[in-house]
KOLRO-400757 format. One record per atom (N, C-alpha, C): atom name; x, y, z. Coordinates in nm, 4 decimals. Layout:
N
+-------+----------+----------+----------+
! atomo !        u !        v !        w !
+-------+----------+----------+----------+
!    CA !        X !        Y !        Z !
...
+-------+----------+----------+----------+
REM end
This chain:
124
+-------+----------+----------+----------+
! atomo !        u !        v !        w !
+-------+----------+----------+----------+
!     N !   0.1007 !  -0.1039 !   0.0213 !
!    CA !  -0.0487 !  -0.0455 !   0.0015 !
!     C !   0.1231 !   0.1211 !  -0.0301 !
!     N !   0.0379 !   0.1666 !  -0.0874 !
!    CA !   0.0672 !   0.2982 !  -0.1313 !
!     C !   0.1429 !   0.4531 !   0.0191 !
!     N !   0.0300 !   0.4491 !   0.0770 !
!    CA !   0.0364 !   0.4962 !   0.1854 !
!     C !   0.1261 !   0.4238 !   0.3085 !
!     N !   0.0754 !   0.3053 !   0.3121 !
!    CA !   0.2377 !   0.2964 !   0.4205 !
!     C !   0.3341 !   0.3009 !   0.3910 !
!     N !   0.3471 !   0.3109 !   0.3019 !
!    CA !   0.5383 !   0.2735 !   0.2335 !
!     C !   0.6167 !   0.3962 !   0.2065 !
!     N !   0.4933 !   0.5475 !   0.2538 !
!    CA !   0.4770 !   0.6535 !   0.2021 !
!     C !   0.4971 !   0.6780 !   0.3763 !
!     N !   0.4341 !   0.6679 !   0.5039 !
!    CA !   0.4815 !   0.6412 !   0.6203 !
!     C !   0.5734 !   0.5796 !   0.6935 !
!     N !   0.6344 !   0.4747 !   0.6332 !
!    CA !   0.7308 !   0.4571 !   0.6806 !
!     C !   0.8938 !   0.5340 !   0.6480 !
!     N !   0.8827 !   0.5315 !   0.5303 !
!    CA !   0.9556 !   0.6216 !   0.4370 !
!     C !   0.9814 !   0.7567 !   0.5410 !
!     N !   0.8833 !   0.8441 !   0.5767 !
!    CA !   0.9023 !   0.9692 !   0.6907 !
!     C !   0.9687 !   0.9256 !   0.7850 !
!     N !   0.8649 !   0.8310 !   0.8338 !
!    CA !   0.9419 !   0.8488 !   1.0133 !
!     C !   1.0885 !   0.7826 !   0.9580 !
!     N !   1.1634 !   0.6416 !   0.8604 !
!    CA !   1.2183 !   0.6809 !   0.8560 !
!     C !   1.3263 !   0.7951 !   0.8248 !
!     N !   1.2814 !   0.8796 !   0.8241 !
!    CA !   1.4091 !   0.9643 !   0.7339 !
!     C !   1.4054 !   1.0674 !   0.8725 !
!     N !   1.3159 !   1.0564 !   0.9726 !
!    CA !   1.3308 !   1.2086 !   1.0824 !
!     C !   1.4056 !   1.0609 !   1.1100 !
!     N !   1.3929 !   0.9725 !   1.1671 !
!    CA !   1.4495 !   0.8762 !   1.3050 !
!     C !   1.5329 !   0.9244 !   1.3170 !
!     N !   1.6274 !   0.9050 !   1.1550 !
!    CA !   1.8012 !   0.9422 !   1.0999 !
!     C !   1.7915 !   1.0592 !   1.1315 !
!     N !   1.7270 !   1.1531 !   1.1433 !
!    CA !   1.7041 !   1.2649 !   1.1472 !
!     C !   1.8308 !   1.3110 !   1.3415 !
!     N !   1.7203 !   1.2030 !   1.3654 !
!    CA !   1.7457 !   1.2201 !   1.5552 !
!     C !   1.9060 !   1.2244 !   1.5549 !
!     N !   2.0330 !   1.1512 !   1.5185 !
!    CA !   2.0990 !   1.1565 !   1.5493 !
!     C !   2.1879 !   1.2477 !   1.5296 !
!     N !   2.1782 !   1.3787 !   1.4324 !
!    CA !   2.2201 !   1.4838 !   1.4787 !
!     C !   2.2013 !   1.6207 !   1.5263 !
!     N !   2.3018 !   1.5847 !   1.6599 !
!    CA !   2.2915 !   1.7425 !   1.7547 !
!     C !   2.1766 !   1.8465 !   1.7941 !
!     N !   2.2625 !   1.9067 !   1.6936 !
!    CA !   2.1723 !   2.0213 !   1.5961 !
!     C !   2.0816 !   1.9755 !   1.5512 !
!     N !   1.9759 !   1.9331 !   1.5402 !
!    CA !   1.8522 !   1.9400 !   1.4851 !
!     C !   1.7784 !   1.9593 !   1.5586 !
!     N !   1.8328 !   1.7917 !   1.7098 !
!    CA !   1.7946 !   1.8695 !   1.7882 !
!     C !   1.7429 !   1.9863 !   1.8976 !
!     N !   1.8646 !   2.0708 !   1.8472 !
!    CA !   1.8788 !   2.1367 !   1.9490 !
!     C !   1.7944 !   2.2661 !   1.8413 !
!     N !   1.7513 !   2.2837 !   1.6974 !
!    CA !   1.6342 !   2.3256 !   1.6118 !
!     C !   1.5073 !   2.3013 !   1.7050 !
!     N !   1.5043 !   2.1915 !   1.7196 !
!    CA !   1.3555 !   2.1460 !   1.7928 !
!     C !   1.3220 !   2.2073 !   1.8997 !
!     N !   1.3872 !   2.2099 !   1.9997 !
!    CA !   1.4308 !   2.2542 !   2.1758 !
!     C !   1.3640 !   2.4245 !   2.1433 !
!     N !   1.4853 !   2.4231 !   2.0899 !
!    CA !   1.4860 !   2.5979 !   2.1053 !
!     C !   1.3124 !   2.6030 !   2.0116 !
!     N !   1.2683 !   2.4905 !   1.9420 !
!    CA !   1.1427 !   2.5719 !   1.9002 !
!     C !   0.9885 !   2.5395 !   1.8871 !
!     N !   1.0816 !   2.5236 !   2.0990 !
!    CA !   0.9298 !   2.3981 !   2.1580 !
!     C !   0.8924 !   2.2742 !   2.1452 !
!     N !   0.9139 !   2.2055 !   2.0136 !
!    CA !   0.8361 !   2.1069 !   1.9724 !
!     C !   0.8713 !   2.0053 !   2.1230 !
!     N !   0.9662 !   1.9756 !   2.1599 !
!    CA !   1.0216 !   1.9345 !   2.2899 !
!     C !   0.9230 !   1.9600 !   2.4179 !
!     N !   0.8358 !   2.0578 !   2.4509 !
!    CA !   0.7144 !   2.0420 !   2.4892 !
!     C !   0.6036 !   2.0444 !   2.4809 !
!     N !   0.5661 !   2.0150 !   2.2971 !
!    CA !   0.4673 !   2.0079 !   2.3191 !
!     C !   0.4450 !   1.8214 !   2.3201 !
!     N !   0.3186 !   1.8429 !   2.3849 !
!    CA !   0.2729 !   1.6986 !   2.4726 !
!     C !   0.2194 !   1.5916 !   2.2925 !
!     N !   0.1892 !   1.6623 !   2.2383 !
!    CA !   0.0914 !   1.5516 !   2.1394 !
!     C !   0.2909 !   1.5101 !   1.9831 !
!     N !   0.3400 !   1.6595 !   2.0578 !
!    CA !   0.5134 !   1.5375 !   1.9709 !
!     C !   0.5919 !   1.4087 !   2.0583 !
!     N !   0.5910 !   1.4382 !   2.1834 !
!    CA !   0.6421 !   1.4042 !   2.3326 !
!     C !   0.5618 !   1.2407 !   2.2537 !
!     N !   0.4601 !   1.2674 !   2.2569 !
!    CA !   0.4056 !   1.1098 !   2.2720 !
!     C !   0.4905 !   1.0750 !   2.0948 !
!     N !   0.4577 !   1.1461 !   2.0126 !
!    CA !   0.5344 !   1.0984 !   1.8757 !
!     C !   0.6292 !   0.9891 !   1.8978 !
!     N !   0.7682 !   1.0600 !   1.9743 !
!    CA !   0.8503 !   1.0736 !   2.0224 !
!     C !   0.8312 !   0.8988 !   2.1294 !
!     N !   0.7775 !   0.8796 !   2.1868 !
!    CA !   0.7560 !   0.7710 !   2.2461 !
!     C !   0.6953 !   0.6670 !   2.1560 !
!     N !   0.6617 !   0.6919 !   1.9725 !
!    CA !   0.5555 !   0.5756 !   1.9272 !
!     C !   0.6833 !   0.5142 !   1.8316 !
!     N !   0.7401 !   0.6866 !   1.7614 !
!    CA !   0.8623 !   0.6005 !   1.7214 !
!     C !   0.9828 !   0.5122 !   1.8122 !
!     N !   0.9895 !   0.4939 !   1.9290 !
!    CA !   1.0405 !   0.3691 !   1.9615 !
!     C !   1.1077 !   0.2005 !   1.9147 !
!     N !   0.9132 !   0.1925 !   1.7953 !
!    CA !   0.9264 !   0.0356 !   1.6997 !
!     C !   0.9926 !   0.1024 !   1.6417 !
!     N !   1.1481 !   0.1135 !   1.6313 !
!    CA !   1.2460 !   0.1784 !   1.5221 !
!     C !   1.3501 !   0.0610 !   1.5525 !
!     N !   1.3478 !   0.0143 !   1.6956 !
!    CA !   1.4430 !  -0.0132 !   1.7791 !
!     C !   1.4621 !  -0.1617 !   1.7536 !
!     N !   1.2979 !  -0.1895 !   1.6827 !
!    CA !   1.3334 !  -0.3496 !   1.6744 !
!     C !   1.3879 !  -0.4024 !   1.5815 !
!     N !   1.4289 !  -0.5721 !   1.5723 !
!    CA !   1.6230 !  -0.5589 !   1.4600 !
!     C !   1.5136 !  -0.5641 !   1.2993 !
!     N !   1.3602 !  -0.5912 !   1.2811 !
!    CA !   1.3351 !  -0.5564 !   1.1798 !
!     C !   1.2216 !  -0.4192 !   1.1332 !
!     N !   1.3525 !  -0.3139 !   1.2167 !
!    CA !   1.3071 !  -0.2011 !   1.1795 !
!     C !   1.4010 !  -0.1789 !   1.1687 !
!     N !   1.4758 !  -0.1757 !   1.2472 !
!    CA !   1.6845 !  -0.0814 !   1.2857 !
!     C !   1.7269 !  -0.1419 !   1.1774 !
!     N !   1.7413 !  -0.2584 !   1.1222 !
!    CA !   1.7915 !  -0.2993 !   0.9952 !
!     C !   1.8189 !  -0.2115 !   0.8756 !
!     N !   1.6921 !  -0.1115 !   0.8738 !
!    CA !   1.7083 !  -0.0169 !   0.7741 !
!     C !   1.7267 !   0.1175 !   0.8015 !
!     N !   1.8343 !   0.1593 !   0.8749 !
!    CA !   1.8573 !   0.2619 !   0.9916 !
!     C !   2.0174 !   0.2280 !   0.8910 !
!     N !   2.0586 !   0.3715 !   0.8614 !
!    CA !   2.2022 !   0.4361 !   0.7889 !
!     C !   2.2007 !   0.4813 !   0.9319 !
!     N !   2.2233 !   0.5670 !   1.0541 !
!    CA !   2.2727 !   0.6078 !   1.1103 !
!     C !   2.2201 !   0.5139 !   1.2037 !
!     N !   2.2526 !   0.4842 !   1.3528 !
!    CA !   2.2164 !   0.3774 !   1.4763 !
!     C !   2.1968 !   0.4152 !   1.5584 !
!     N !   2.2707 !   0.5758 !   1.5452 !
!    CA !   2.3094 !   0.6258 !   1.6615 !
!     C !   2.1642 !   0.6684 !   1.6955 !
!     N !   2.1331 !   0.7389 !   1.5897 !
!    CA !   1.9782 !   0.7227 !   1.5851 !
!     C !   1.8428 !   0.7391 !   1.7129 !
!     N !   1.8811 !   0.5810 !   1.7637 !
!    CA !   1.8280 !   0.5009 !   1.8406 !
!     C !   1.8705 !   0.5522 !   2.0256 !
!     N !   2.0319 !   0.5628 !   1.9821 !
!    CA !   2.0396 !   0.6099 !   2.1358 !
!     C !   2.0048 !   0.8077 !   2.1775 !
!     N !   1.9730 !   0.8447 !   2.0815 !
!    CA !   1.9224 !   0.9902 !   2.0965 !
!     C !   1.7466 !   0.9447 !   2.1009 !
!     N !   1.6673 !   0.8729 !   2.0206 !
!    CA !   1.5649 !   0.8728 !   2.0393 !
!     C !   1.5266 !   0.7787 !   2.2264 !
!     N !   1.5740 !   0.6798 !   2.2434 !
!    CA !   1.5396 !   0.6652 !   2.3660 !
!     C !   1.6335 !   0.7890 !   2.4978 !
!     N !   1.7039 !   0.9115 !   2.4224 !
!    CA !   1.7552 !   1.0355 !   2.5454 !
!     C !   1.6430 !   1.1005 !   2.5550 !
!     N !   1.5854 !   1.0843 !   2.4199 !
!    CA !   1.4750 !   1.2117 !   2.3814 !
!     C !   1.3571 !   1.0914 !   2.5070 !
!     N !   1.3192 !   1.0883 !   2.5363 !
!    CA !   1.2604 !   1.0022 !   2.6453 !
!     C !   1.2483 !   1.0568 !   2.8012 !
!     N !   1.3758 !   1.1106 !   2.8021 !
!    CA !   1.3381 !   1.1087 !   2.9917 !
!     C !   1.3809 !   1.3135 !   2.8949 !
!     N !   1.2800 !   1.4018 !   2.9805 !
!    CA !   1.2284 !   1.5173 !   2.9766 !
!     C !   1.3297 !   1.6228 !   3.0207 !
!     N !   1.4004 !   1.5269 !   3.1061 !
!    CA !   1.6368 !   1.6277 !   3.1416 !
!     C !   1.6868 !   1.6813 !   3.0448 !
!     N !   1.6589 !   1.5759 !   2.9496 !
!    CA !   1.7553 !   1.5836 !   2.8126 !
!     C !   1.7052 !   1.6856 !   2.6902 !
!     N !   1.5564 !   1.6291 !   2.6951 !
!    CA !   1.4654 !   1.7274 !   2.6773 !
!     C !   1.4660 !   1.9194 !   2.6645 !
!     N !   1.5200 !   1.9650 !   2.8533 !
!    CA !   1.5160 !   2.0457 !   2.8198 !
!     C !   1.6341 !   2.0897 !   2.8361 !
!     N !   1.8011 !   2.0304 !   2.8091 !
!    CA !   1.8978 !   2.0498 !   2.7992 !
!     C !   1.9295 !   2.1124 !   2.7026 !
!     N !   1.8297 !   2.0358 !   2.5702 !
!    CA !   1.8990 !   2.0527 !   2.4242 !
!     C !   1.8742 !   2.2051 !   2.3647 !
!     N !   1.8016 !   2.2789 !   2.4602 !
!    CA !   1.7831 !   2.4441 !   2.4356 !
!     C !   1.8417 !   2.4730 !   2.4252 !
!     N !   2.0312 !   2.4381 !   2.5002 !
!    CA !   2.1264 !   2.4847 !   2.4907 !
!     C !   2.2162 !   2.5292 !   2.4212 !
!     N !   2.2614 !   2.5088 !   2.2952 !
!    CA !   2.3367 !   2.5295 !   2.1726 !
!     C !   2.4609 !   2.4847 !   2.2356 !
!     N !   2.5265 !   2.4502 !   2.3626 !
!    CA !   2.6474 !   2.3939 !   2.3790 !
!     C !   2.6379 !   2.2559 !   2.4488 !
!     N !   2.5110 !   2.1844 !   2.4902 !
!    CA !   2.4461 !   2.1153 !   2.5216 !
!     C !   2.4479 !   2.0056 !   2.3685 !
!     N !   2.4571 !   2.0204 !   2.2589 !
!    CA !   2.4565 !   2.0148 !   2.1492 !
!     C !   2.5545 !   1.9842 !   2.0524 !
!     N !   2.6588 !   2.1090 !   2.1081 !
!    CA !   2.7727 !   2.1385 !   2.0801 !
!     C !   2.8747 !   2.0193 !   2.0999 !
!     N !   2.8633 !   1.9812 !   2.2102 !
!    CA !   2.9135 !   1.8823 !   2.3599 !
!     C !   2.8724 !   1.7549 !   2.2910 !
!     N !   2.7374 !   1.6843 !   2.2115 !
!    CA !   2.7110 !   1.5651 !   2.1572 !
!     C !   2.7710 !   1.5815 !   2.0484 !
!     N !   2.7662 !   1.6408 !   2.0163 !
!    CA !   2.8339 !   1.6231 !   1.8217 !
!     C !   2.9943 !   1.5842 !   1.8706 !
!     N !   3.1195 !   1.6654 !   1.8639 !
!    CA !   3.2065 !   1.6335 !   1.9396 !
!     C !   3.2418 !   1.5029 !   2.0816 !
!     N !   3.0987 !   1.5017 !   2.1099 !
!    CA !   3.1403 !   1.3508 !   2.1404 !
!     C !   3.1017 !   1.2726 !   2.0203 !
!     N !   3.0265 !   1.2284 !   2.0060 !
!    CA !   2.9608 !   1.1424 !   1.8066 !
!     C !   3.1236 !   1.1441 !   1.7618 !
!     N !   3.2005 !   1.2379 !   1.7527 !
!    CA !   3.2458 !   1.2998 !   1.6291 !
!     C !   3.3719 !   1.1405 !   1.6797 !
!     N !   3.4456 !   1.1960 !   1.8907 !
!    CA !   3.5248 !   1.0922 !   1.8784 !
!     C !   3.5393 !   0.9484 !   1.8824 !
!     N !   3.4523 !   0.8945 !   1.9213 !
!    CA !   3.3116 !   0.8295 !   1.9027 !
!     C !   3.3240 !   0.7350 !   1.7769 !
!     N !   3.3146 !   0.8180 !   1.6895 !
!    CA !   3.3147 !   0.7378 !   1.5307 !
!     C !   3.4649 !   0.7559 !   1.5205 !
!     N !   3.5402 !   0.8535 !   1.5377 !
!    CA !   3.6463 !   0.8619 !   1.5247 !
!     C !   3.7704 !   0.7456 !   1.6168 !
!     N !   3.7431 !   0.7057 !   1.7304 !
!    CA !   3.8236 !   0.5866 !   1.7427 !
!     C !   3.7018 !   0.4177 !   1.6887 !
!     N !   3.5412 !   0.4231 !   1.7277 !
!    CA !   3.5578 !   0.3051 !   1.6313 !
!     C !   3.6044 !   0.2814 !   1.5377 !
!     N !   3.6323 !   0.4012 !   1.3445 !
!    CA !   3.7334 !   0.3860 !   1.3170 !
!     C !   3.8374 !   0.2406 !   1.3043 !
!     N !   3.9360 !   0.3661 !   1.4289 !
!    CA !   4.0990 !   0.3126 !   1.4060 !
!     C !   4.0591 !   0.1938 !   1.4700 !
!     N !   3.9789 !   0.1320 !   1.5840 !
!    CA !   3.9559 !   0.0231 !   1.6436 !
!     C !   3.9239 !  -0.1460 !   1.5725 !
!     N !   3.8488 !  -0.0366 !   1.5010 !
!    CA !   3.7888 !  -0.1547 !   1.3778 !
!     C !   3.8460 !  -0.1477 !   1.1985 !
!     N !   3.9519 !  -0.0683 !   1.1885 !
!    CA !   4.0483 !  -0.1320 !   1.1059 !
!     C !   4.1968 !  -0.2404 !   1.2182 !
!     N !   4.2206 !  -0.1807 !   1.2974 !
!    CA !   4.2966 !  -0.2484 !   1.4100 !
!     C !   4.3145 !  -0.3658 !   1.3583 !
!     N !   4.0727 !  -0.3510 !   1.3925 !
!    CA !   4.0286 !  -0.5893 !   1.4441 !
!     C !   4.0496 !  -0.6281 !   1.2868 !
!     N !   4.0362 !  -0.5329 !   1.1276 !
!    CA !   4.0089 !  -0.6028 !   1.0124 !
!     C !   4.1940 !  -0.6409 !   0.9270 !
!     N !   4.2657 !  -0.5431 !   0.9948 !
!    CA !   4.4330 !  -0.6407 !   1.0358 !
!     C !   4.4794 !  -0.7170 !   1.0899 !
!     N !   4.3904 !  -0.7402 !   1.2306 !
!    CA !   4.5036 !  -0.8661 !   1.2634 !
!     C !   4.3987 !  -0.9771 !   1.2752 !
!     N !   4.2617 !  -0.9863 !   1.1833 !
!    CA !   4.1541 !  -1.0984 !   1.1475 !
!     C !   4.2346 !  -1.1241 !   0.9685 !
!     N !   4.3074 !  -0.9835 !   0.9096 !
!    CA !   4.3789 !  -1.0555 !   0.7730 !
!     C !   4.5249 !  -1.1131 !   0.8330 !
!     N !   4.5984 !  -1.0522 !   0.8368 !
!    CA !   4.7766 !  -1.1956 !   0.9522 !
!     C !   4.6633 !  -1.3319 !   0.9816 !
!     N !   4.6216 !  -1.3403 !   1.0366 !
!    CA !   4.5333 !  -1.4377 !   1.1369 !
!     C !   4.5039 !  -1.5099 !   1.0372 !
!     N !   4.4891 !  -1.4364 !   0.8886 !
!    CA !   4.3785 !  -1.5496 !   0.7564 !
!     C !   4.5113 !  -1.5484 !   0.6965 !
!     N !   4.5702 !  -1.4745 !   0.6395 !
!    CA !   4.6819 !  -1.4903 !   0.6137 !
!     C !   4.7979 !  -1.5691 !   0.6504 !
!     N !   4.8590 !  -1.6170 !   0.7708 !
!    CA !   4.9235 !  -1.6702 !   0.8567 !
!     C !   4.8666 !  -1.8800 !   0.8617 !
!     N !   4.6950 !  -1.8623 !   0.8985 !
!    CA !   4.6718 !  -1.9860 !   0.8516 !
!     C !   4.6411 !  -2.0423 !   0.7540 !
!     N !   4.6576 !  -1.9597 !   0.6197 !
!    CA !   4.6509 !  -2.0268 !   0.4434 !
!     C !   4.8572 !  -2.0210 !   0.4191 !
!     N !   4.9028 !  -2.0155 !   0.5104 !
!    CA !   5.0851 !  -2.0555 !   0.5344 !
!     C !   5.0927 !  -2.1477 !   0.6267 !
!     N !   5.0299 !  -2.1804 !   0.7434 !
!    CA !   5.0332 !  -2.3168 !   0.7595 !
!     C !   4.9661 !  -2.4238 !   0.6992 !
!     N !   4.8635 !  -2.4097 !   0.6632 !
!    CA !   4.8093 !  -2.5115 !   0.6055 !
!     C !   4.8865 !  -2.5352 !   0.4727 !
!     N !   4.9204 !  -2.4739 !   0.3766 !
!    CA !   5.0487 !  -2.4899 !   0.2775 !
!     C !   5.1634 !  -2.5357 !   0.3161 !
!     N !   5.1931 !  -2.5843 !   0.4446 !
!    CA !   5.3158 !  -2.5821 !   0.4404 !
!     C !   5.2890 !  -2.7351 !   0.4782 !
!     N !   5.1552 !  -2.7628 !   0.5453 !
!    CA !   5.1683 !  -2.9008 !   0.6078 !
!     C !   5.1662 !  -2.9399 !   0.4695 !
!     N !   5.0989 !  -2.9078 !   0.3300 !
!    CA !   5.0749 !  -3.0044 !   0.2430 !
!     C !   5.1705 !  -3.0241 !   0.2278 !
+-------+----------+----------+----------+
REM end
């Protein structure tokens, strides 16, 4: 059904926007987080945490932000641009660390596979 597909696409796009702390700051400064209907919508969107939906996400950190947005204190703090800036910096640090760690793991795996190949050819 076209209506359901469109709704899926719109909600997918919106949920992923929640990974952007500057967008969250924008929403907070315009009072969206004070609107009970909007807060209820954020609660409704928690279904994206289910594996059958989460597999479509390009930015899985949006789920963490969605979870944090369930807390009023977090929503109130987002009005402060410094809070958004701090979150943004922490995300960058996480991505940098994750990339380096992932590269080291991939390199170690490649070396292990190469060693196994050398061992198997020397046994023959």
